[in-house]
C-alpha positions as CSV (number, residue, x, y, z in Angstrom):
1,M,89.6,-64.9,-19.7
2,T,91.3,-62.7,-22.4
3,E,91.9,-59.9,-19.9
4,V,93.5,-62.3,-17.4
5,N,95.8,-63.6,-20.1
6,K,96.8,-60.1,-21.1
7,K,97.7,-59.2,-17.5
8,N,99.7,-62.4,-16.8
9,W,101.5,-62.6,-20.1
10,W,104.6,-61.1,-18.6
11,K,104.5,-63.4,-15.5
12,R,104.4,-66.5,-17.8
13,K,107.6,-65.6,-19.5
14,T,110.9,-67.1,-18.2
15,T,113.8,-64.9,-17.1
16,G,115.6,-65.5,-20.5
17,Q,112.5,-64.5,-22.4
18,K,112.1,-61.4,-20.4
19,V,115.7,-60.4,-21.0
20,M,115.4,-61.0,-24.8
21,F,112.2,-59.0,-24.9
22,I,113.8,-56.0,-23.1
23,I,116.8,-56.2,-25.5
24,A,114.5,-56.3,-28.5
25,V,112.6,-53.3,-27.3
26,I,115.8,-51.3,-26.6
27,L,117.1,-52.2,-30.1
28,F,113.8,-51.2,-31.8
29,L,113.7,-47.9,-29.9
30,G,117.4,-47.2,-30.7
31,C,117.0,-48.0,-34.4
32,T,113.9,-45.7,-34.5
33,A,115.7,-42.9,-32.9
34,L,118.7,-43.3,-35.2
35,I,116.4,-43.2,-38.3
36,L,114.6,-40.1,-37.0
37,L,118.0,-38.4,-36.4
38,L,119.3,-39.2,-39.9
39,M,116.1,-37.9,-41.4
40,N,116.3,-34.6,-39.5
41,L,120.0,-33.8,-39.4
42,R,119.5,-30.1,-40.3
43,E,117.1,-29.7,-37.3
44,V,119.9,-30.8,-34.9
45,G,122.5,-28.5,-36.6
46,Q,124.4,-31.1,-38.7
47,N,124.2,-29.2,-42.0
48,E,127.5,-30.5,-43.4
49,L,126.6,-34.1,-42.8
50,A,123.1,-33.4,-44.2
51,D,124.7,-31.9,-47.4
52,V,126.6,-35.2,-47.9
53,I,123.6,-37.5,-47.3
54,Y,120.7,-35.5,-48.7
55,G,122.3,-32.9,-51.0
56,K,122.7,-29.1,-50.6
57,D,119.2,-28.2,-51.7
58,V,117.3,-30.8,-49.9
59,A,115.6,-29.8,-46.6
60,N,115.6,-33.2,-44.8
61,G,115.7,-37.0,-45.3
62,W,111.9,-37.3,-45.9
63,V,112.2,-35.0,-48.9
64,R,115.1,-37.0,-50.2
65,V,113.2,-40.3,-49.9
66,G,110.3,-38.8,-51.7
67,Q,112.5,-37.7,-54.6
68,E,114.1,-41.1,-54.9
69,L,110.7,-42.8,-54.9
70,A,109.5,-40.3,-57.6
71,S,112.5,-40.9,-59.8
72,S,112.3,-44.7,-59.6
73,T,108.6,-45.2,-59.6
74,I,108.7,-47.5,-62.6
75,T,111.5,-49.6,-61.1
76,W,109.6,-50.0,-57.8
77,V,106.4,-51.0,-59.7
78,L,108.4,-53.6,-61.7
79,T,109.9,-55.0,-58.5
80,V,106.5,-55.3,-56.9
81,V,105.1,-56.9,-60.1
82,I,108.0,-59.4,-60.3
83,I,107.5,-60.4,-56.6
84,F,103.7,-60.8,-57.2
85,I,104.2,-62.9,-60.3
86,S,106.7,-65.1,-58.4
87,F,104.1,-65.8,-55.7
88,I,101.5,-66.5,-58.3
89,L,103.8,-69.0,-60.1
90,I,104.6,-70.8,-56.8
91,F,100.9,-70.9,-55.9
92,V,99.9,-72.2,-59.3
93,S,102.6,-74.9,-59.3
94,N,101.7,-76.0,-55.8
95,F,98.0,-76.2,-56.8
96,I,98.7,-78.2,-60.0
97,T,101.1,-80.7,-58.3
98,H,98.6,-81.1,-55.4
99,L,96.0,-82.2,-58.0
100,F,98.1,-85.4,-58.5
101,D,98.4,-86.1,-54.8
102,N,96.7,-89.2,-53.3
103,K,96.9,-91.1,-56.6
104,S,99.9,-93.1,-55.3
105,R,102.6,-92.7,-52.8
106,K,105.3,-92.3,-55.5
107,A,103.2,-89.5,-57.2
108,N,103.0,-87.7,-53.8
109,T,106.8,-87.9,-53.4
110,I,107.5,-86.7,-57.0
111,S,105.0,-83.8,-56.6
112,S,106.7,-82.9,-53.3
113,L,110.1,-82.8,-55.0
114,I,108.8,-80.8,-57.9
115,R,107.2,-78.2,-55.6
116,S,110.5,-77.8,-53.8
117,L,112.4,-77.5,-57.2
118,I,110.0,-75.0,-58.6
119,K,110.1,-72.8,-55.5
120,Y,113.9,-72.5,-55.7
121,V,113.9,-71.9,-59.5
122,V,111.2,-69.1,-59.2
123,I,113.0,-67.4,-56.4
124,I,116.3,-67.4,-58.2
125,A,114.7,-66.1,-61.4
126,A,112.8,-63.4,-59.5
127,I,116.1,-62.1,-58.0
128,C,117.7,-62.0,-61.4
129,F,114.8,-60.0,-62.9
130,I,114.7,-57.6,-60.0
131,L,118.5,-56.9,-60.4
132,I,117.9,-56.3,-64.2
133,A,115.1,-53.8,-63.3
134,W,117.5,-51.9,-61.1
135,G,120.1,-51.7,-63.9
136,V,122.5,-54.4,-62.5
137,D,124.6,-56.2,-65.1
138,V,123.3,-59.7,-64.4
139,A,125.5,-61.4,-67.1
140,G,128.6,-60.0,-65.4
141,V,127.3,-61.0,-62.0
142,L,126.6,-64.5,-63.2
143,A,130.1,-64.8,-64.7
144,G,131.5,-63.9,-61.3
145,V,129.0,-66.1,-59.6
146,G,130.2,-69.0,-61.9
147,V,133.7,-68.8,-60.5
148,L,132.3,-68.2,-57.0
149,T,130.0,-71.2,-57.4
150,L,133.0,-73.4,-58.2
151,I,134.7,-72.2,-55.0
152,I,131.6,-72.5,-52.9
153,G,130.8,-75.9,-54.4
154,L,134.0,-77.3,-52.9
155,G,132.8,-76.2,-49.5
156,C,129.2,-77.3,-50.1
157,Q,129.7,-80.9,-51.0
158,T,127.2,-82.0,-48.4
159,L,124.5,-79.8,-49.9
160,I,125.2,-81.3,-53.4
161,Q,125.2,-84.8,-51.9
162,D,121.8,-84.1,-50.3
163,I,120.3,-83.0,-53.6
164,I,121.6,-86.0,-55.5
165,S,120.6,-88.4,-52.8
166,G,117.1,-86.8,-52.8
167,L,116.8,-87.5,-56.6
168,F,117.9,-91.1,-56.1
169,I,115.5,-91.6,-53.3
170,V,112.6,-90.6,-55.6
171,F,113.6,-92.4,-58.7
172,D,114.8,-95.6,-57.0
173,D,111.6,-95.5,-54.9
174,Y,113.2,-96.2,-51.5
175,F,110.1,-94.7,-49.9
176,A,107.3,-92.3,-50.7
177,V,105.2,-89.7,-48.9
178,G,102.8,-91.6,-46.6
179,D,105.1,-94.6,-46.0
180,T,105.9,-95.6,-42.5
181,V,109.7,-96.1,-42.2
182,I,112.4,-96.5,-39.6
183,I,115.5,-94.2,-40.3
184,D,118.3,-94.0,-37.8
185,G,116.1,-95.5,-35.1
186,F,113.4,-93.0,-35.6
187,R,110.0,-94.5,-36.6
188,G,107.6,-92.2,-38.4
189,T,105.5,-91.4,-41.5
190,I,107.1,-89.6,-44.4
191,T,105.4,-86.2,-44.8
192,E,107.8,-84.5,-47.3
193,V,110.7,-85.4,-49.5
194,G,112.7,-82.3,-50.5
195,L,115.8,-81.6,-52.4
196,K,117.8,-81.4,-49.2
197,T,115.9,-83.0,-46.4
198,T,113.3,-85.7,-45.7
199,K,110.7,-85.0,-43.0
200,L,109.1,-87.6,-40.8
201,V,106.4,-87.4,-38.1
202,D,105.9,-90.0,-35.4
203,F,102.7,-91.0,-33.7
204,G,103.3,-88.4,-31.0
205,G,103.4,-85.6,-33.5
206,N,107.2,-85.1,-33.3
207,I,108.8,-84.0,-36.6
208,K,112.3,-85.0,-37.6
209,S,114.2,-83.6,-40.6
210,I,117.0,-85.8,-41.9
211,S,119.5,-84.8,-44.5
212,N,119.1,-87.0,-47.6
213,S,122.8,-87.8,-47.8
214,S,122.8,-89.1,-44.2
215,I,120.2,-91.7,-44.9
216,N,122.1,-95.0,-45.2
217,T,119.6,-97.7,-44.4
218,V,115.8,-97.5,-44.5
219,V,113.3,-100.0,-43.1
220,N,110.1,-99.4,-45.1
221,M,107.1,-100.8,-43.1
222,S,104.4,-99.9,-45.6
223,R,105.3,-101.8,-48.8
224,L,103.9,-105.2,-47.6
225,R,101.3,-106.1,-45.1
226,S,102.4,-106.1,-41.5
227,V,102.0,-109.1,-39.2
228,V,100.2,-108.9,-35.8
229,S,101.4,-111.5,-33.4
230,V,99.4,-112.1,-30.2
231,T,100.5,-114.6,-27.5
232,L,97.7,-116.1,-25.4
233,S,98.8,-117.5,-22.0
234,V,96.7,-119.9,-20.0
235,S,97.3,-121.9,-16.8
236,Y,98.7,-125.4,-16.7
237,N,95.4,-126.4,-15.0
238,E,93.5,-125.9,-18.2
239,D,93.0,-128.7,-20.8
240,V,95.0,-127.8,-23.9
241,E,92.6,-129.3,-26.4
242,H,89.7,-127.5,-24.7
243,V,91.5,-124.1,-25.1
244,E,92.5,-124.9,-28.7
245,G,88.9,-125.8,-29.6
246,L,87.6,-122.6,-28.0
247,I,90.2,-120.4,-29.9
248,V,89.5,-122.1,-33.3
249,K,85.7,-121.9,-32.8
250,E,85.7,-118.2,-32.0
251,I,88.6,-116.9,-34.1
252,N,86.6,-116.4,-37.3
253,S,84.4,-113.8,-35.5
254,M,87.5,-111.7,-34.7
255,K,87.6,-110.2,-38.2
256,E,84.0,-109.0,-37.9
257,K,84.7,-107.4,-34.5
258,I,88.0,-105.9,-35.7
259,P,87.5,-104.6,-39.3
260,N,91.1,-103.3,-39.6
261,I,92.3,-106.9,-40.0
262,I,93.1,-107.5,-43.7
263,E,93.5,-111.2,-43.5
264,G,93.2,-113.8,-40.7
265,P,93.5,-114.2,-37.8
266,W,94.9,-117.7,-37.7
267,Y,95.7,-120.0,-34.8
268,K,99.3,-121.3,-35.2
269,G,99.6,-123.6,-32.2
270,I,101.5,-123.6,-28.9
271,D,104.3,-121.1,-29.1
272,N,106.0,-121.7,-25.8
273,V,105.8,-123.7,-22.6
274,S,107.0,-121.3,-20.0
275,A,107.6,-121.6,-16.3
276,S,104.0,-120.7,-15.3
277,S,101.9,-120.9,-18.5
278,I,101.2,-122.5,-21.9
279,D,101.4,-119.9,-24.6
280,F,99.2,-120.1,-27.8
281,L,100.1,-118.0,-30.9
282,V,97.6,-116.1,-33.1
283,L,98.6,-114.2,-36.3
284,A,96.9,-111.7,-38.6
285,F,97.8,-109.4,-41.5
286,V,97.0,-105.6,-41.2
287,K,98.2,-102.3,-42.5
288,E,101.3,-101.0,-40.8
289,A,99.4,-97.9,-39.6
290,D,96.8,-100.2,-37.8
291,R,99.3,-102.7,-36.3
292,F,99.4,-101.4,-32.8
293,Q,95.7,-100.8,-32.5
294,V,94.8,-104.2,-33.9
295,T,97.2,-105.8,-31.4
296,R,95.4,-104.1,-28.5
297,D,92.0,-105.0,-29.9
298,M,92.9,-108.7,-30.4
299,K,94.3,-108.9,-26.9
300,R,91.1,-107.4,-25.5
301,E,88.8,-109.8,-27.4
302,F,90.8,-112.9,-26.4
303,Y,90.9,-111.8,-22.8
304,L,87.1,-111.4,-22.7
305,L,86.8,-114.8,-24.5
306,F,88.9,-116.6,-21.8
307,K,87.1,-114.7,-19.0
308,N,83.6,-115.6,-20.2
309,N,84.6,-119.2,-20.6
310,N,86.3,-119.5,-17.2
311,I,89.8,-120.1,-18.7
312,Q,92.4,-119.4,-16.0
313,I,94.9,-116.8,-17.0
314,P,98.2,-117.1,-15.1
315,Y,99.7,-114.2,-13.2
316,T,102.8,-113.7,-11.2
317,Q,102.7,-114.9,-7.6
318,V,105.1,-114.0,-4.9
319,T,105.7,-116.4,-1.9
320,V,107.0,-114.7,1.3
321,N,108.7,-117.1,3.8
322,P,108.4,-116.1,7.5
323,E,111.5,-115.7,9.6
324,D,112.9,-118.8,11.2
325,S,112.1,-118.6,14.9
326,K,114.4,-121.4,16.1
327,N,117.7,-120.6,17.8
328,R,120.6,-121.9,15.7
329,D,124.1,-122.7,16.9
330,K,126.5,-119.9,16.3
331,A,130.1,-120.3,15.1
332,S,132.7,-121.1,17.7
333,E,136.1,-119.5,17.8
334,S,137.6,-122.6,16.2
335,D,134.9,-122.6,13.5
336,K,135.8,-119.0,12.7
337,E,139.5,-119.8,12.6
338,Y,139.0,-122.7,10.2
339,S,136.7,-120.6,8.0
340,L,139.3,-117.8,7.9
341,N,142.1,-120.1,7.0
342,A,140.1,-121.7,4.2
343,I,139.3,-118.3,2.7
344,R,142.9,-117.2,3.0
345,E,144.0,-120.4,1.3
346,Q,141.5,-119.9,-1.6
347,R,142.8,-116.4,-2.1
348,G,146.5,-117.4,-2.1
349,L,147.3,-115.8,1.2
350,V,149.4,-117.2,4.0
351,V,147.5,-119.5,6.2
352,K,148.0,-118.8,9.9
353,E,149.2,-121.9,11.7
354,K,147.4,-122.8,14.8
355,P,149.6,-122.2,17.9
356,K,150.6,-125.3,19.7
357,K,149.6,-125.7,23.3
358,K,152.5,-125.8,25.8
359,T,152.8,-129.2,27.7
360,N,154.9,-130.5,30.6
361,K,157.7,-132.8,29.4
362,M,157.5,-134.9,32.5
363,V,153.8,-135.5,32.1
364,D,154.4,-136.6,28.5
365,K,157.1,-139.1,29.6
366,V,154.7,-140.5,32.2
367,K,151.9,-140.9,29.5
368,K,154.3,-142.7,27.2
369,S,155.5,-145.0,29.9
370,L,152.0,-145.9,30.8
371,E,151.1,-146.6,27.2
372,K,154.1,-148.9,26.8
373,T,153.3,-150.8,30.0
374,R,149.7,-151.3,28.9
375,E,150.8,-152.6,25.5
376,E,153.3,-155.1,27.2
377,M,150.6,-156.3,29.6
378,E,148.3,-157.0,26.7
Protein backbone atom coordinates (compact mmCIF):
# COMPACT_ATOMS: atom_id res chain seq x y z
CA MET A 1 0.00 0.00 0.00
CA THR A 2 2.87 2.36 0.85
CA GLU A 3 4.63 1.62 -2.44
CA VAL A 4 1.47 2.38 -4.40
CA ASN A 5 1.06 5.70 -2.57
CA LYS A 6 4.66 6.63 -3.30
CA LYS A 7 4.20 5.88 -7.00
CA ASN A 8 0.90 7.76 -7.32
CA TRP A 9 1.71 10.80 -5.19
CA TRP A 10 2.49 12.87 -8.32
CA LYS A 11 -0.73 11.80 -10.06
CA ARG A 12 -2.85 12.84 -7.05
CA LYS A 13 -1.57 16.42 -7.24
CA THR A 14 -3.55 19.07 -9.10
CA THR A 15 -2.03 21.09 -11.96
CA GLY A 16 -1.48 24.09 -9.66
CA GLN A 17 0.23 21.92 -7.03
CA LYS A 18 2.51 20.42 -9.67
CA VAL A 19 3.49 23.87 -10.97
CA MET A 20 4.21 25.15 -7.43
CA PHE A 21 6.28 22.05 -6.65
CA ILE A 22 8.37 22.49 -9.82
CA ILE A 23 8.91 26.20 -9.03
CA ALA A 24 9.97 25.33 -5.45
CA VAL A 25 12.47 22.73 -6.73
CA ILE A 26 13.92 25.22 -9.25
CA LEU A 27 14.27 27.92 -6.55
CA PHE A 28 15.91 25.45 -4.16
CA LEU A 29 18.40 24.27 -6.79
CA GLY A 30 19.09 27.88 -7.84
CA CYS A 31 19.74 29.03 -4.26
CA THR A 32 21.98 26.02 -3.65
CA ALA A 33 24.00 26.74 -6.79
CA LEU A 34 24.32 30.44 -5.83
CA ILE A 35 25.59 29.57 -2.33
CA LEU A 36 28.12 27.11 -3.74
CA LEU A 37 29.26 29.75 -6.23
CA LEU A 38 29.71 32.40 -3.50
CA MET A 39 31.64 29.94 -1.33
CA ASN A 40 34.04 29.06 -4.18
CA LEU A 41 34.63 32.34 -6.01
CA ARG A 42 38.38 31.80 -6.32
CA GLU A 43 37.86 28.42 -8.02
CA VAL A 44 35.87 30.15 -10.80
CA GLY A 45 38.42 32.94 -11.26
CA GLN A 46 36.65 35.74 -9.34
CA ASN A 47 39.59 36.68 -7.08
CA GLU A 48 38.72 40.38 -6.81
CA LEU A 49 35.16 39.65 -5.67
CA ALA A 50 36.52 36.96 -3.32
CA ASP A 51 38.91 39.51 -1.73
CA VAL A 52 35.95 41.83 -1.06
CA ILE A 53 33.74 39.10 0.44
CA TYR A 54 36.25 36.76 2.15
CA GLY A 55 39.38 38.88 2.59
CA LYS A 56 42.74 38.69 0.83
CA ASP A 57 44.22 35.87 2.87
CA VAL A 58 41.13 33.65 2.95
CA ALA A 59 41.01 30.71 0.53
CA ASN A 60 37.23 30.35 0.17
CA GLY A 61 33.89 30.99 1.82
CA TRP A 62 33.96 27.86 3.95
CA VAL A 63 37.13 29.03 5.66
CA ARG A 64 35.61 32.45 6.24
CA VAL A 65 32.48 30.92 7.82
CA GLY A 66 34.69 28.80 10.07
CA GLN A 67 36.63 31.86 11.22
CA GLU A 68 33.43 33.77 12.00
CA LEU A 69 32.03 30.87 13.98
CA ALA A 70 35.30 30.48 15.90
CA SER A 71 35.48 34.19 16.75
CA SER A 72 31.83 34.35 17.90
CA THR A 73 31.46 31.00 19.58
CA ILE A 74 30.38 32.48 22.90
CA THR A 75 27.78 34.68 21.20
CA TRP A 76 26.32 31.73 19.33
CA VAL A 77 26.25 29.68 22.52
CA LEU A 78 24.43 32.52 24.31
CA THR A 79 21.94 32.76 21.45
CA VAL A 80 21.19 29.04 21.60
CA VAL A 81 20.88 29.19 25.41
CA ILE A 82 18.48 32.16 25.25
CA ILE A 83 16.28 30.36 22.69
CA PHE A 84 16.34 27.19 24.78
CA ILE A 85 15.40 29.06 27.96
CA SER A 86 12.58 30.81 26.09
CA PHE A 87 11.10 27.48 25.02
CA ILE A 88 11.44 26.18 28.59
CA LEU A 89 9.62 29.24 29.98
CA ILE A 90 6.78 28.91 27.48
CA PHE A 91 6.50 25.17 28.19
CA VAL A 92 6.49 25.66 31.97
CA SER A 93 3.94 28.50 31.81
CA ASN A 94 1.67 26.38 29.61
CA PHE A 95 2.05 23.44 31.98
CA ILE A 96 1.22 25.53 35.06
CA THR A 97 -1.80 27.22 33.48
CA HIS A 98 -3.11 23.88 32.24
CA LEU A 99 -3.11 22.64 35.84
CA PHE A 100 -5.96 25.08 36.52
CA ASP A 101 -7.98 23.96 33.49
CA ASN A 102 -11.31 22.16 33.88
CA LYS A 103 -11.94 23.86 37.23
CA SER A 104 -14.39 26.27 35.65
CA ARG A 105 -15.00 27.75 32.25
CA LYS A 106 -13.82 31.16 33.36
CA ALA A 107 -10.57 29.64 34.68
CA ASN A 108 -10.02 27.96 31.32
CA THR A 109 -10.56 31.28 29.54
CA ILE A 110 -8.18 33.21 31.82
CA SER A 111 -5.50 30.51 31.51
CA SER A 112 -5.85 30.63 27.72
CA LEU A 113 -5.38 34.39 27.76
CA ILE A 114 -2.39 34.15 30.15
CA ARG A 115 -0.70 31.57 27.91
CA SER A 116 -1.10 33.86 24.92
CA LEU A 117 0.27 36.86 26.88
CA ILE A 118 3.27 34.96 28.28
CA LYS A 119 4.17 33.62 24.84
CA TYR A 120 4.38 37.12 23.34
CA VAL A 121 6.27 38.55 26.33
CA VAL A 122 8.85 35.74 26.31
CA ILE A 123 9.43 36.04 22.55
CA ILE A 124 9.95 39.82 22.78
CA ALA A 125 12.31 39.44 25.77
CA ALA A 126 14.30 36.71 23.97
CA ILE A 127 14.76 38.93 20.92
CA CYS A 128 16.05 41.76 23.14
CA PHE A 129 18.57 39.49 24.94
CA ILE A 130 19.81 38.04 21.64
CA LEU A 131 20.39 41.56 20.28
CA ILE A 132 22.32 42.47 23.45
CA ALA A 133 24.46 39.32 23.07
CA TRP A 134 25.39 40.42 19.57
CA GLY A 135 26.35 43.89 20.76
CA VAL A 136 23.31 45.80 19.59
CA ASP A 137 22.38 48.93 21.57
CA VAL A 138 18.92 47.82 22.64
CA ALA A 139 18.23 51.05 24.56
CA GLY A 140 18.77 53.10 21.41
CA VAL A 141 16.70 50.63 19.41
CA LEU A 142 13.88 50.82 21.97
CA ALA A 143 13.97 54.62 21.88
CA GLY A 144 13.60 54.51 18.13
CA VAL A 145 10.99 51.81 18.45
CA GLY A 146 9.01 54.04 20.84
CA VAL A 147 8.62 56.67 18.15
CA LEU A 148 8.01 53.98 15.56
CA THR A 149 5.40 52.35 17.82
CA LEU A 150 3.50 55.62 18.03
CA ILE A 151 3.44 55.82 14.24
CA ILE A 152 2.53 52.17 13.82
CA GLY A 153 -0.07 52.42 16.59
CA LEU A 154 -2.04 54.88 14.51
CA GLY A 155 -2.16 52.33 11.73
CA CYS A 156 -2.74 49.35 14.04
CA GLN A 157 -5.82 50.58 15.82
CA THR A 158 -7.67 47.37 14.95
CA LEU A 159 -4.99 45.28 16.66
CA ILE A 160 -5.19 47.42 19.79
CA GLN A 161 -8.98 47.20 19.74
CA ASP A 162 -8.73 43.40 19.45
CA ILE A 163 -6.48 43.21 22.53
CA ILE A 164 -8.65 45.51 24.63
CA SER A 165 -11.81 43.69 23.54
CA GLY A 166 -10.21 40.37 24.47
CA LEU A 167 -9.51 41.66 27.99
CA PHE A 168 -13.10 42.89 28.38
CA ILE A 169 -14.44 39.54 27.13
CA VAL A 170 -12.52 37.76 29.89
CA PHE A 171 -13.19 40.13 32.78
CA ASP A 172 -16.85 40.82 31.89
CA ASP A 173 -17.35 37.08 31.42
CA TYR A 174 -19.25 37.25 28.13
CA PHE A 175 -18.30 33.66 27.43
CA ALA A 176 -15.63 31.17 28.44
CA VAL A 177 -13.72 28.26 26.95
CA GLY A 178 -16.15 25.37 26.56
CA ASP A 179 -19.27 27.53 26.14
CA THR A 180 -21.54 26.96 23.16
CA VAL A 181 -22.26 30.34 21.56
CA ILE A 182 -23.62 31.92 18.40
CA ILE A 183 -21.40 34.72 16.99
CA ASP A 184 -22.19 36.31 13.62
CA GLY A 185 -24.50 33.42 12.77
CA PHE A 186 -21.79 30.82 13.45
CA ARG A 187 -22.72 28.32 16.15
CA GLY A 188 -19.88 26.54 17.89
CA THR A 189 -17.96 25.81 21.06
CA ILE A 190 -15.27 28.22 22.31
CA THR A 191 -11.88 26.49 22.14
CA GLU A 192 -9.54 29.44 22.71
CA VAL A 193 -9.74 33.08 23.76
CA GLY A 194 -6.55 34.93 22.74
CA LEU A 195 -5.36 38.51 22.85
CA LYS A 196 -6.38 39.07 19.23
CA THR A 197 -8.86 36.38 18.19
CA THR A 198 -11.42 33.98 19.58
CA LYS A 199 -11.65 30.49 18.08
CA LEU A 200 -14.80 28.39 17.76
CA VAL A 201 -15.37 24.89 16.46
CA ASP A 202 -18.77 23.65 15.27
CA PHE A 203 -20.19 20.14 15.42
CA GLY A 204 -18.71 19.37 12.00
CA GLY A 205 -15.19 20.17 13.20
CA ASN A 206 -14.98 23.46 11.29
CA ILE A 207 -12.87 26.08 13.09
CA LYS A 208 -13.59 29.80 12.81
CA SER A 209 -11.34 32.58 14.13
CA ILE A 210 -13.08 35.87 14.91
CA SER A 211 -11.31 39.13 15.75
CA ASN A 212 -12.25 40.19 19.27
CA SER A 213 -13.14 43.72 18.20
CA SER A 214 -15.62 42.46 15.59
CA ILE A 215 -17.70 40.57 18.17
CA ASN A 216 -20.74 42.78 18.67
CA THR A 217 -23.40 40.41 19.93
CA VAL A 218 -23.03 36.99 21.49
CA VAL A 219 -25.73 34.43 22.23
CA ASN A 220 -24.37 32.20 25.01
CA MET A 221 -26.24 28.90 25.00
CA SER A 222 -24.40 27.29 27.92
CA ARG A 223 -25.07 29.52 30.92
CA LEU A 224 -28.58 28.18 31.55
CA ARG A 225 -30.22 24.86 30.80
CA SER A 226 -31.53 24.44 27.28
CA VAL A 227 -35.11 23.49 26.49
CA VAL A 228 -36.00 20.55 24.27
CA SER A 229 -39.39 20.96 22.61
CA VAL A 230 -40.96 17.92 20.93
CA THR A 231 -44.28 18.07 19.04
CA LEU A 232 -46.27 14.83 18.84
CA SER A 233 -48.81 14.72 16.00
CA VAL A 234 -51.73 12.26 15.98
CA SER A 235 -54.69 11.75 13.70
CA TYR A 236 -58.14 13.29 14.25
CA ASN A 237 -59.48 9.74 14.40
CA GLU A 238 -57.82 9.22 17.80
CA ASP A 239 -59.47 10.06 21.11
CA VAL A 240 -57.67 13.07 22.65
CA GLU A 241 -58.10 11.92 26.27
CA HIS A 242 -56.81 8.45 25.40
CA VAL A 243 -53.66 9.90 23.81
CA GLU A 244 -53.10 12.31 26.73
CA GLY A 245 -53.49 9.50 29.25
CA LEU A 246 -50.97 7.36 27.36
CA ILE A 247 -48.42 10.21 27.20
CA VAL A 248 -48.76 11.11 30.91
CA LYS A 249 -48.57 7.46 31.96
CA GLU A 250 -45.38 6.73 30.01
CA ILE A 251 -43.59 10.10 30.22
CA ASN A 252 -41.92 9.42 33.58
CA SER A 253 -40.02 6.48 32.10
CA MET A 254 -38.46 8.71 29.44
CA LYS A 255 -35.82 10.07 31.85
CA GLU A 256 -34.64 6.53 32.60
CA LYS A 257 -34.37 5.71 28.91
CA ILE A 258 -32.68 9.05 28.08
CA PRO A 259 -30.21 9.82 30.91
CA ASN A 260 -29.05 13.12 29.34
CA ILE A 261 -32.35 14.72 30.37
CA ILE A 262 -31.61 16.94 33.38
CA GLU A 263 -35.20 17.68 34.36
CA GLY A 264 -38.54 16.53 32.96
CA PRO A 265 -39.98 15.73 30.50
CA TRP A 266 -43.38 17.32 31.04
CA TYR A 267 -46.57 17.13 29.03
CA LYS A 268 -47.79 20.70 28.29
CA GLY A 269 -51.04 20.05 26.45
CA ILE A 270 -52.29 20.53 22.88
CA ASP A 271 -49.95 22.88 21.08
CA ASN A 272 -51.74 23.16 17.74
CA VAL A 273 -54.77 21.95 15.81
CA SER A 274 -53.44 21.78 12.26
CA ALA A 275 -55.07 20.84 8.97
CA SER A 276 -54.40 17.11 9.33
CA SER A 277 -53.36 16.46 12.93
CA ILE A 278 -53.67 17.30 16.62
CA ASP A 279 -50.25 18.33 18.01
CA PHE A 280 -49.26 17.59 21.62
CA LEU A 281 -46.29 19.39 23.23
CA VAL A 282 -43.63 17.83 25.50
CA LEU A 283 -40.75 19.80 27.10
CA ALA A 284 -37.52 18.86 28.92
CA PHE A 285 -34.38 20.57 30.27
CA VAL A 286 -30.97 19.41 29.03
CA LYS A 287 -27.42 20.68 28.55
CA GLU A 288 -26.92 22.65 25.37
CA ALA A 289 -24.39 20.13 24.07
CA ASP A 290 -27.00 17.34 24.41
CA ARG A 291 -30.00 19.24 23.01
CA PHE A 292 -30.06 17.82 19.49
CA GLN A 293 -29.37 14.23 20.53
CA VAL A 294 -32.03 14.32 23.26
CA THR A 295 -34.53 15.73 20.75
CA ARG A 296 -33.86 12.80 18.42
CA ASP A 297 -34.07 10.28 21.28
CA MET A 298 -37.40 11.66 22.55
CA LYS A 299 -38.93 11.59 19.07
CA ARG A 300 -37.88 7.96 18.70
CA GLU A 301 -39.31 6.89 22.05
CA PHE A 302 -42.66 8.60 21.47
CA TYR A 303 -42.90 7.18 17.96
CA LEU A 304 -42.39 3.66 19.32
CA LEU A 305 -44.92 4.40 22.08
CA PHE A 306 -47.59 5.42 19.56
CA LYS A 307 -46.78 2.56 17.23
CA ASN A 308 -46.96 -0.07 19.99
CA ASN A 309 -50.32 1.31 21.16
CA ASN A 310 -51.86 1.60 17.65
CA ILE A 311 -52.04 5.39 17.75
CA GLN A 312 -52.46 6.63 14.18
CA ILE A 313 -49.79 9.11 13.10
CA PRO A 314 -50.92 11.38 10.22
CA TYR A 315 -48.91 11.68 7.06
CA THR A 316 -49.21 13.73 3.92
CA GLN A 317 -51.63 12.31 1.36
CA VAL A 318 -51.89 13.36 -2.28
CA THR A 319 -55.18 12.90 -4.22
CA VAL A 320 -54.80 12.69 -8.00
CA ASN A 321 -57.96 13.53 -10.01
CA PRO A 322 -58.34 11.70 -13.37
CA GLU A 323 -58.76 13.67 -16.58
CA ASP A 324 -62.36 14.62 -17.49
CA SER A 325 -63.38 12.42 -20.41
CA LYS A 326 -66.55 14.36 -21.35
CA ASN A 327 -66.56 16.58 -24.40
CA ARG A 328 -67.12 20.17 -23.32
CA ASP A 329 -68.45 23.00 -25.48
CA LYS A 330 -65.73 25.18 -26.94
CA ALA A 331 -65.89 28.95 -27.24
CA SER A 332 -67.65 30.35 -30.25
CA GLU A 333 -66.36 33.31 -32.21
CA SER A 334 -68.78 35.63 -30.43
CA ASP A 335 -67.66 34.25 -27.02
CA LYS A 336 -64.05 34.94 -27.95
CA GLU A 337 -64.97 38.44 -29.06
CA TYR A 338 -66.85 39.23 -25.83
CA SER A 339 -63.97 37.84 -23.75
CA LEU A 340 -61.40 39.89 -25.66
CA ASN A 341 -63.45 43.08 -25.26
CA ALA A 342 -63.83 42.47 -21.52
CA ILE A 343 -60.07 42.03 -21.12
CA ARG A 344 -59.33 45.14 -23.17
CA GLU A 345 -61.80 47.13 -21.08
CA GLN A 346 -60.19 45.91 -17.83
CA ARG A 347 -56.76 46.94 -19.07
CA GLY A 348 -57.93 50.37 -20.19
CA LEU A 349 -57.58 49.64 -23.88
CA VAL A 350 -59.95 50.67 -26.65
CA VAL A 351 -62.82 48.24 -26.99
CA LYS A 352 -63.50 47.21 -30.56
CA GLU A 353 -67.05 47.90 -31.57
CA LYS A 354 -68.93 45.06 -33.14
CA PRO A 355 -69.51 45.82 -36.84
CA LYS A 356 -73.14 46.37 -37.71
CA LYS A 357 -74.73 44.11 -40.27
CA LYS A 358 -75.79 45.73 -43.52
CA THR A 359 -79.61 45.61 -44.08
CA ASN A 360 -81.94 46.53 -46.96
CA LYS A 361 -83.82 49.80 -46.30
CA MET A 362 -86.89 48.61 -48.22
CA VAL A 363 -87.11 45.47 -46.11
CA ASP A 364 -86.87 47.58 -42.93
CA LYS A 365 -89.73 49.79 -44.12
CA VAL A 366 -91.92 46.76 -44.87
CA LYS A 367 -91.20 45.32 -41.38
CA LYS A 368 -92.12 48.60 -39.71
CA SER A 369 -95.33 48.86 -41.75
CA LEU A 370 -96.36 45.34 -40.79
CA GLU A 371 -95.72 46.05 -37.14
CA LYS A 372 -97.82 49.21 -37.20
CA THR A 373 -100.65 47.41 -39.00
CA ARG A 374 -100.56 44.58 -36.42
CA GLU A 375 -100.74 47.09 -33.56
CA GLU A 376 -103.73 48.90 -35.14
CA MET A 377 -105.60 45.62 -35.68
CA GLU A 378 -105.09 44.75 -32.01
